[in-house]
N, C-alpha and C positions, 0 to 999 in steps of 0.2 A: 360101247355098251355100258350103260349106267349100272351101278351097283346099288342094292337096297341099303337104306341107312343103317340097318342092323339094330341090335338091342341098345336101348338107352336107359339111363337111371335118372330119377327125379328126386330132388332134395329140397327141403324147406330151408330157406336162408335169409340172412340179412346181409346185404352187400354194401360195404362202405367204400365210397368212391374217393378219389384223390381230391375232388373239389369240395369234400365235406358232406355230400349228399348221401343219404341212406335209403336203400331200396329194399322193401320187404316183399318176399314172394318165393319163387322157386327157380332153381337152375337145373337145366337138363344137360346131361353129358353122357358120353359113352365110357367114361372112367367110373370105376367103382369106389365109392367113399363110404366111410362109416355113417350110419344113420344118426339122427340127432340124439337119440337115447342109446348110447353104446351098450348099456346093460341088456337091451332088447335085441341087439344085433347078434344073431346066433350063427351067422355065416362064418365059416372057419378060414376062408381065404384072407390073405393080407389085403388091406384096403388103404386108401389115401386119407390123410387129414386134409382139411381145406388149405392149410398152409403149404403142404407138400403138393397139393393139386395146382395151386398157383405157380409154385416153383417149376413144376413139370411143364405147365402150359407156356410159361415165359421161356423156358429153355428150348422147347420145341419151336416156338415162334422165332426167337432170336438166332437160332442155329440155321434157319431157313428150311427146316424139314416140313413146314406147312405154311400155306398162304393164309390160313384162317387165324386171325388174331383176335377173335371175339368168343364170348360164351353166350349161350342162349338163356335169357332171363324171361320169366313170366310172372307178372305181379298177382295173377289170380288164375285158378283152375276151376272149371265147371264140371260137376259130376253129371254124367248121363248114364242111366241104367237101361240096359237092353239085353235081350237074349240071356237072362240069368247072370248077367255080369254088370260090373260098374267100372267105368273108365273116365279118366280126366280129359277134358278138352280145354282149349284156350281160345278166347276171343282174339281176333286179329290185333286189336288195339292194345292188348295186354302183353304182347310179345315184343321183345327188343333184343338186339345184339349189343353187348357191352364189350368194349375193347379191354383186353386183359391188362394192358398198361394203365388203364384208367381206374383199376381196382386196387384199393389200399389193403383191403382184407375182406374175408367172408366168415361169418359166424353161422353155425348150424342152429336152426330153429325148428322145433317140433311143430309140424303142420300136417294136415290130413293126409297128403299124398307123399310124405317123406319116405324115401326108400322104394317108391313104386317103380316097377320095371316095365318097359314097353317093348313091343315087338320091333317097331321101327319109328319111334318118336311120338310125342304128344300131338294129337290132331288139332289143327286150327280151324275154327269156324268163324263165319262173319259176325260182326258185332250185332247185326240185326237178329240173327238166329240165337246168339248167346243171350240176348235180352228176352227174346220170345219164349225160349224153352224154360226160362226161370219161373214162369207162372202158367205153363201149359204142359199137359201130359203127352207122353209118347202115344201115338195112335196105332202105328203098325211098323214092322220092320221086315226086311227081306235080305237074305244073304245069298250071294251068288259066288260059286267057287271057281270062277274064271275071271281074271282081271278085266277091268274096263279098258277101252281103247286108250292108247298112250296119248294123253293130252296134258295141258297144264294142270298140275295138282294131282295127276293120276299116274299110276305105274302099270305096266303090262308085263306079261311073262317075258316078252322080248327085251324089255328094259333091264330086267334083273337076272336074265340068264336062266339057269336050271333051278327055278324056285317055284313054290306054290303061292297062289294069290287068291284072295277073296275080296269081293266088293260088298260093302254093307250099305243098305239104304234105310234111312230112318224117316218116318213121316209124322209130322205134327199137324197134319191136315186131314180132317175126317173124310175128305173126298178121295184121299189116297189110302185105300185099304191094303192089306198084305197082298191080296190078289192083284190089285192094280199095280202095285210096286213091281211085282214079279212079271206081269204081262207087259208093262211099259218100260221095262228095264233099259232097253236100248235107247229109247227116247229120253229117259232121265239121264243116261250117260252123256248125251249131247248137250244137256242144259248148262249154261254158264251160271256163275254164282248168283247173278241178279235174278235169274229165272228160278233157281232153287229157292232163293229167299221168298219170292212171291208165292211159290207153291208150298212153302214151309217144309222143305225137304233138306236132309243132310245126306251126303254121299261121300264115302271114302274107301280107298283100296289099301289093303295090307298085303305085303309079299314077304316071304321068308324062304331060306334054303331048305 
């Protein structure tokens, strides 16, 4: 039985690689670090600096306690507003895994989403939809409080055990009104990414304990 990814934290960074390359963007991790402007960090719990973060990551990797030797980096995040909220999404091409041993250092940089907390990770959308929504408005949304069937890119209640799940459907197509999204939910659940792109739809499921 798979476990849900859990809470993650997003931080604005400049990543300095051992080959001299500099990457500007965001890192997403389940570890809690100080935000870029520590004077605005009002959380009272002890947090990691980027130096101690790398030390702990390397220690965990080299001790064999994990097989994951990378960190998730996103060079850009896209804001999507829906249901009275605003969330960051990442285009597929902006996401990459960086080997910890290839990182010389990380500097905190104040960016829009620095310190953002997610329920279970920043959602990834196709490059096509990332470009399309940049100059088109959201037409309709529908939220269903039971997870979609367990398929690639989706989680079900069976996947994550005793947890709650909701599936959100976003339409950028005037042909898909809120009523149609709700009525054709099961059909949309079966659509692969290519079909979702053609219909100008975004679908994602979130689960939590």
